[in-house]
N, C-alpha and C positions, 0 to 999 in steps of 0.2 A: 504493500500500499504506499509506504513512504517513497519508494523508487518512482511510482507514477506521479506523486506529488512534486517530487524533486524535478522530474523531467518536464512537468507542466510549467514550473517556475522558470526554467531556462528556455522554454518555448516562448514565453512572454518577453524574455530578454531579446530573443532574436527578432521580435516584432517592435522592439522599442518601448515596450510597456513596463517599465521598471517598478512603478507602484504596485501593479498586480503581482509581479514576480516576488517583491519584498513580502507582500501579504501572504502569498502562498508558502514561502519559506517560514514565515513567522508562525503559521498554522502548525508546522512540523515541530518548531521550537517549543510550543506549548504542550506537546505530549510528554508524558513523564519519563518515558524511556529514552527520549532524544533531548531532554532538557540538559543544558550545559555540554552539548556535543560540540567538540571543537570543529569539526567539518562544517556543521550547520552555521556556527557562528562565523567561521571564515567565509562561508557562502553569503551570509547576510551582509557582512563587511563589504564584500566585493559588490553586492548589488546596491547598497547605499552609495558606494563609491561611484558606480556607473550612473546612478541617479543624481549625482551632484550633491549628495547629502554627506558632506565630509565629516561633520561632527558625530553623526551616528555611525559612520564607517570607522572612525577612530575608536569610538566606544566599543564596538563589537571586536575590532582587532585586539584591544586591551584585555577584553574578557577572554578571548581565545588564548592569547599569550599567558595570561595568569594560570589558565587551566593546563597549558602545556608549555613549559618554559624552554623546550627544545623545538618548538614550532619554527619552521623556516618558510613554509609555503605562504605567499601573500604578504610577508614581511617587507618585500621591496616597495609595495604600494603603501603599507603602513608608514614606512620611513619617509616616502615622498609626501604623505599627508602631514606628518609631523613637521617636516621641513617647511612645507607651505605655511603652517601656522606660526612659523618662527621659533619653534621648539628645537633649536639646533643642539642644545645639550642632550635632550632626550634622543635625538637621532644619533649622536655620536656614541652614546651608551648602548643603543640598539645595534649599531654596527659592531661594536666591540663584542657584544653578547653573541651575535651571529657568527662572527669570525672564530670565536671560541668553540662553537658548535661544529663548524665546517667552513673552510675556505674554498671548497670545491663546488660550491653552489653560486649561482649569479647573485642571489639576493643580498648577502653582505656587501659585495662590491657595489651594487646599485645604491644601497642605503648610504654607504660612505661617499659615493658620487653625489647623492642628493645633498649631503652635508656640504661638500665642496661647491656645488652648483649655487646653493643659497647663501654661501659665503662669498660668492662672486669669484671663485677660483675655477674658471671655466676649462683651463688647460687640464688641471687635475681631474675635473669631472669627466672630461673627454677620455682621459686614460682609464679611469675606473669603469666607465661605461664600455669601452672597448674590451677591457678584461672580462667584464660580465658576459658580453657577447661571445667571447672566446669559450667560456664555460657552457653557455647555453645560447645557441644561435636563435632560439624561439622565444627568448625573454623579451616581451613586449616593452616592459619597463626599462630594460637596458637600452633598447633601440630609441625610446623616447628621451632617455637621459642623454645619450650620445647625440641625438639629433638636436636637442635643445642647446647643448653646449656648442656644437658647431655653428648653430644659427646665431648665438650671442657672440661668437668669435668672428662673425662675418662671413662664414663659409656656408652660405645659404644653399647652393646647389647640392652640396654633399648632405647637408641636413635633410633636404627634400628626399633623397634616396632613403635615409633611414625612416622617415615618417611614412613613406609609401610602403616600406617593408612591414612596418607596424600595423598599418591598415590591412595589408593582405593577411597577417596573422590574427588580427582581431577586428574584423569588419564592423562589429557592433560597438566598439569603444569610441565614444565621442572624442576623448582627448587626443586620440591619434589624428583625427581630422583637424582638430583645432591646431595642433602643431604644424600640420602641413599648410593650413590656411594662413597662419602667421607667417610662414616663410614666403608665401605668395605675396602677401601684403608688404613684407619687408623688402621684396624685390620688385615693387611696383606692379605686381601681377593682379591688379584688381579684377580683371575678367576672369582669370583662372580661379581666383578665391570666390567669386561669385557663383560660378558654375559648380565648384565643389560644395559650396554651402547649400545651394539649391538641391543638389543631388543628395546630400545628407539628410535634408529636410523631407525629401520625398521617400527616401529609403527607410529612415528610422522613425518617421512620423512626426506630427506636429505636437511635440512636447515643449515644455519650458526651455530645455537645453537647446534643442534644434532651432527654436524660434529666436533664442538669444544669439546663437552662433550666426544666424543669417542676418540678424539685426546688427551685429558687430561688423560685418562686411559692408552692409548698407550704410553704416555711419561713416565709412571711408569715401563714399561717393556723394558728392554735393547735391546731386539731383535725386537722391534716394533717402533723404532725411525723414520725409513723412512716412515712407514705408518702414523705416527703422522704428520710428515711434509707434506705429501700429503694431509691429511685431512684438515690441518690448511690452506694450500694454497687454497683449494677449498672453505673453509669457507670465507677466505678474498676475494676471487674473487666475492662471492655473496654479502658480506657486508664488504667493506674495513675499516669501522669505528666501527666493533663490537669489543668492548673493550676486552672481554674475549679472543677472538681469537688472538688479537694483543698481549696480555700479554703472552699467551702460546707460540706464535711464537717467541717472544723476549726471553723467557726463553730457548727455543730450540737453538737459535742463540747464546746465552751466553754460553751454553754448548760447542758449536762448536767453541768458541772464534771468531766469525764473528761479531766483534764489530761495524764495519763501516756499515754492513748490518742492524744490530740491530738499530743503530742511525737513519739510513734512514727510517726504518719501523716505528719507534716511532715519528719521525718529521712528516711524512706523516699522521699518525693517529692523531696527535695533531693540524694538520693544520685547522681543522673545529671543534674542540671540546677541552675541557680542562678537564683533569682528573687527580686526585692526583696520582694514581698508575702509569700512563703513564709517568708523569713528574718525579716521583721518579726513575722509571726504566731508563729513559733517562739520569738522573743524574749518575746512577750507570755505564751506558755504557760509558759516557763521562770521568768518573774517569779512566776507564780501558784504555782509549787512552790519558790519561794525559791532558784532557781539564778541569782543575780544576775550573777555574773562571765560565765557563758556567755550570759545574756540580753543583756548589753552588747556581747558579741562579735557576736551575731546582728544587733543594731541597726546595728553598725558595718558589717557586710557589706551590710545592706540600703541603707545610705546611700552605700556605695561603688559600688553598682549604680544607685541613683537619688538623687543629692545633693538633689533637691527633695522627697523623700518626707517629708512633714510629721509623719506619725504615728510614723515611726522616730525622728525627731529629738526629738519630745515624749517618747517612751518613754526615749530616752537621757538627756534633760535631767531627767526625773522621777527616774531612778535616781541621777544625779549629785547632785541636791539632798538625797536622803534615802538615807543609807547602810543604814538599817534601816527599810524601809517599814512603816507601820502596817497593821493588818488592813484598815482602811477604804480605804487607798490600793491594796492588793492587790485589794479588791473593785472599785475603779474600773478597774484594768487588765484585769480579767476582763470587765467590761461592754464596754470598748473593743474587745475581740477580736471581738465580733459584728459590729462595723462595719469590720473590718480590711481587707475587700476593697476594690476600687476603687469609690468612690461617685461618682455623677454621671459615669460614664465616657462617652467618645465612642464 
């Protein structure tokens, strides 16, 4: 019985219906014989990750790791998520633990590579990603790590090869397409990025993630701004807490100088979650409306979540230097908001 339920869950994954896949696996977890099952927790973590719910993905990976301290499978994704959250010390500890278990698996090399990547040591990340691929040429996370490092080093054409291989191995993973589209945009390939985003939208279905990905590409096209707005509104109707959609909608509102709308959007998104980028962007919007004290508070919260967030630090330092910012400075802050999201992400 459990096998048919498991199969049904991953059938939903193939059609891009992550929420039904998660609900199906959760029904297995509630059964007494399968409660605290490491494989089920790992599958749930993977599904939450695919759905863009990083907080729950991390939670399930933590539970699985506590039950099995020698667990290696899926730890590369876990390390990547921790690195994205700015928890680099935890990433370093995870990498050490995995190397103590085995250095003949790709996962410990990928985790260490994520630590290097988010420490902006891209050459080191490139080496570690290549080493992981040597150990397992089918490691999607290793291909994404190496591709991202190559892209951030300016070697975009080489990066494209790695993202295409990742797509071949994992055609239902949206992050593979995101990496490739970022490469196209970095090399002024707006047409290629648009074609790819539309194909993903048609193949994986109209969910919050695919809508946001297509909107991200539309935002790069001056004549497609209204389409981007419509797509983001649809994404946020489906998932008001989807961080990537909130970030892109906030960037669009900053372009239109609709600061009050942006503040309302970010406050609403932060009501039930805490995220470094959202707090930082709220700080940027508050500066634009001369709410300097609360802006400083938001930058402080962002830095408490990710001490390595350079843009929050710059925003705070700028405010400390100028008690009464000039109009020119305010305009600079508004311009900064459009790049407030994660740039060159893994």
